[in-house]
N, C-alpha and C positions, 0 to 999 in steps of 0.2 A: 125748746123744750118739751119734753113729754110729760104728762100728767096720768097719775095713777090714783085709783081709789083706795081710800083708808079704810081698808076693811069693809065692814058692811054699816059704816056712819053715813053715807051719802056725801061724804066729802072729798074732794079731790084735791090732790098735792102735785106740786112737782117731784119731777124724780131725783132732783137735787133740793137738798136743804141747807139753810145757811146757820150753822153753829156759830153761838156767841160766847163760848166760855171765856174769852180772852178780853171781855169788853169790861173795862172798869179796872185793870189792871196793866195788861200789855197795850190794851188799845182804849183810846179815850173815848167820851161820849162823842163828839165830834166824828170820831173815825166809824164808831159802831153806826151812826147814822149814814154815813157815806155808804159803807158797806150795804146796808139794808135797801138804799136807793139805787145802787149798782146792782145787788141782784134781782131787785123788782124788774129792774129794766132789762135784763137778761131773761126774763120769765120766771123767776122764782115766787113762790108765793107761799114758802113754808120756812119759819123760824123755830129753831128748839133752842130752849133755855131752860134754867131749874133755878130753885129759890137758893141753890146755895152757891150759884155761880156768882163771880168768876173763880176759876180753879189753878191760875196758873199767876202766882201761887195762891192754893186754898187758904183762906184765912176767915173766922168768924168776922172779923171786923169789915169785910167787902162782901159778905153774904148779903145777895139781895140786888146787887149793884147793878149786874148785868140788865134784871126785869127792870130796874128803874131807868136804864140807859134805852131799852124797847118803849118803855112808858113815855120817856119824854118825845121820843121820836112819833109816836102815835100821836102827842098832844101838839107837835109842831107841824107835822105835815098832814094831819086827819083822814089817813089812807087805811084806817083799820079794816075796813071792808076788803081790801086788797090782799091780806096777809092769814094765813092760818097759823094761829098762834100755838106752840105746844110747850107745856112747862111740867116740872116734877115736884113732887114732896120727896123730901129727902128720907133716905132710910136709916133704921134703927143702928145706932153706935157712933154716927157721928157727933162729938160733944159741942161742935159750935153752934149747934141750931137745937133749941130746945132740950138741950144737955142730954143730946142722943136717945129721947125717946123714941118708942117705935112706932111705926105708923099705925094710927087708931083713929076711929071717928072723929075723937077730939082733936087729935094732930092735925088731921086733915083738914076740917071745919077752918083750925085756926092758919093753917098753910094756904088754903085757898083764897080766904079773904085777904090775907098780906101780899098775895101776888096779884090778886085783882087789882090793888090800891096800885102796887108799884108798876104794873102794866098798863095802869089807866085804861082800863077795860072791862064792860061788864061781863063779859064771859070768855072762858079758855075754852079755847077750840078740842086740843086734847091735853088730857090731864094725865101724867103717868107717875107712877109708885118707880122712885128712882133705883131702889133693890128692895128684895123681899125681906120680911121680919126674920125668917129662919136663916137667912145668909145668901151668899150669893157665890157661884163658881167662878165669876169674871174677877177682875183685877188679878189676873194672873195666879188665881187659886184653885183651877181646875185639875190639879195632878191627881186627885182622888176624892173620893165620897168619904166625909165624915158623919156619921149618925149622930154623934155627939151633939153636935151643932143643931141639930133640929128641934123645933119648937112642937111640942106633943100639940098644941093647940093648933096647929097650921090650918086645919080645914075652920075651925071657927074664926081664927083670924081673917081668913079671905071672906067669910061670910060678912062680916063685920064690916070689913072696909068697905066691900061692895054695897053694903047697905047705906052706909054713909056716901058714897058716891053715887047713889041713885037719888039721895034726897038732893044732892047738890044738881044731877042733872035735872031732875023735875023742879027744882028752883030757877032752872036756866042761867046758872053759873059755870056749867059745864056742858060741852057738847059730845064729847066722846072721852073714853078712858084708853090708857095704853099702859104696859108693863115695862120694864128695863130690867138689864143684868139678871134675866128670867132663865129658868129651865126649863125643857121639856114637859118635865113631869107639873111643873109650877104652875105653867100656861095652861095645862090641860085640867089642872084643878080650877082655877079662874074660870075657864070656860064652863065646865060643869056644875059648878057651884049657881055661877049666873043663870045658865039655863033653867038648872031645876028651880030656882026662886023667883025667876022674871026679874033678874036684875042686870045692871048694864054689861055689856058683852066687850070684852078687850078686843081691839081692833088691831092694835099693833104691838110688838115688843122691840125695843130699842137695845140691842146687843152689839158687841163690838164684832166687825167684820172687815176682813181685807185679804189680799194675796196672802199673807202672812197668818191669818187666823180666821180659817174657815171651819170652825166646830160646827157654825149653824147648816153646813150642809149635810148632815147625818140626820138625825131623828128629827130635830125639830122643823126642817125644812119640808119633811112630810106633814106635820102638823100644822105648819103654815099654809101649805096647798090646799088642804082638806078643810080647814076651818076659817080660811080668810082672815089669819093674824099676819100681817106683812112684817116683814123686817125694816125697820130703821136702823140704818148701819151706822154706828158710830167709829172712829177712830180709822176711816177708809184707807188713809195713807200712814197708817200705825204712827201717830204723832209726829208725821213727818220724814219717817224712814223712808217711806216709798217714793218720795220726792228724789232720793239720792243724795240729799245735802250733808248726810251724815256719813258716808262712804269714807273708807281710809281712818276714820277716828275724828274727822272734820266736828268742829262744833262752831257754826257762824254766831257771828255776834248777835245777840235778841232773840236767838232762837229759842224752841221750849228747851232743848237739850242743856241750854245756857242756864237755865233755871233748874230743870232736873235732869240730872246727867244720865240716869237710866232710863228716862222716859216711862215711868210708871212701871218698871221691871220688863220693858218691850227690848231695851238694848243690851243684848246679850251674845257672847261669841256664837252662838247658834244661829244667828240669823245672818251673819256676814256673808256667808256663801250664798243662801237663796235671794237675798237683796241683790247681791252682784248679778246673779243668773237673771232675774227678773229685768234689772236693768239694762241686760246685754240683749234681752228680747225687744225691749222698748227701742233701744238702738238699731238693732238689725231692719226692724219695720220701720225706720223713721219716725218715732211717735215719742211724744215728749213723756218721761216716765210717770210723772202724778198723772197725767191727763190718761194713759194708759191702764193704771192703778184704779182710777175712778170709773173708768169706763168698763173695767172688768166687773166691779161690784153691779154697774147697771145693767149688766149682760144676765144675771143670776135671775131665775125665773120666781123666787122668793122675796124679791125685794121690791119695797114700795118706794123708801126714798132714801138716799144717800147724804150723811150729815157730814158736812165738812166746815172747817174753819179757815180763817187767815188773819194773818195780823199786819200785812200790806196789801195794797189795791193790786200789786204786781201779782200777787201769790192768789188774790180773789180772781182776777182776770183768768190765770192759767187754770184754776179750778172750775171756772164757768165754761170754758173753752171745752170741758170734757163733755158738756152735753150736745156737742155736734159730730161726736166720736162713735161711731160703730165699729166694733173690732170684728177683724175679719176672721173667719176660719182659721187661716194658719197663723193668725197672733193666737187665738185662742189653744190651739195645738200646741203652739211652743209653750204656752202658759202652762197648760196642762202637764207636758214634759217636766217642767221645773217642779209642778206640783208633786208629782209621782216621786221624786226624788228627795222632797223636802216636805212631806204632807203636814206636819205640825210644828213649825219650827219655834212657834212662841207661845 
């Protein structure tokens, strides 16, 4: 397992991160604990969660349950110092938590205290803003820019949020802060306002990234390189699409597709051909399709850590196997050829 710097925070994390959003619905507490133990045994030291998890399915009644499962693991095994814990404050508009209130000093204070209680810890290593108040281009919303959705107070909002986070860092409740579902312009504003006012600097952004979703490769990758804001890639297997299990319209029992048949808008006619072509590249080179997809993400220069989730121990074992895989130039060339034919299929 390789380890990488979490921006300029001084924290080092494994290049693969254990995602947790199925714990509490698709996975039981015992299964969540087993996944954490297996991941740590394989060298992973990084766990990502959020106050709104689990999300399969998303429900106000289960919000916070995933953090609770991590907390009971901390209490049971006493290995808090072995893991870097990352969680998130929910963004504006989700009515299931705080009635959809925007991220603000007041909501951050409440959310941090609640997450600390559920996680049974004194400090959150990485605290992330799940999505910006002004809205996000993510969640299949990146087809065009809509200025009518923009908050006229966006810079004031950022300053107020960073000021609140600064207080929590100084109080020892947060070690570092990160963004999520953010744009290049938004990340640049967070960095500039932080630098100008001596406030905490974002060390990462958690955005979607996979063979099928490579928007980050453009201007955000340039910002990432020059400003040390690494990518935490979520959905590196495109909600399971890049394992090949849905090829031909298949819907395995208990799969995410059986709960959400369009996989959050990812499953469209446009992706059938590129998925088949990427699967053919894996077959040509004798690689597991899922492991190739994960290893491709690990090969990217802007990558800090790749967040993967699993609902079974077999899936977890497959994902962990990607840590030992380095793609040859021949494989990368074949991947690039598919990318040139299908640059933005999702």
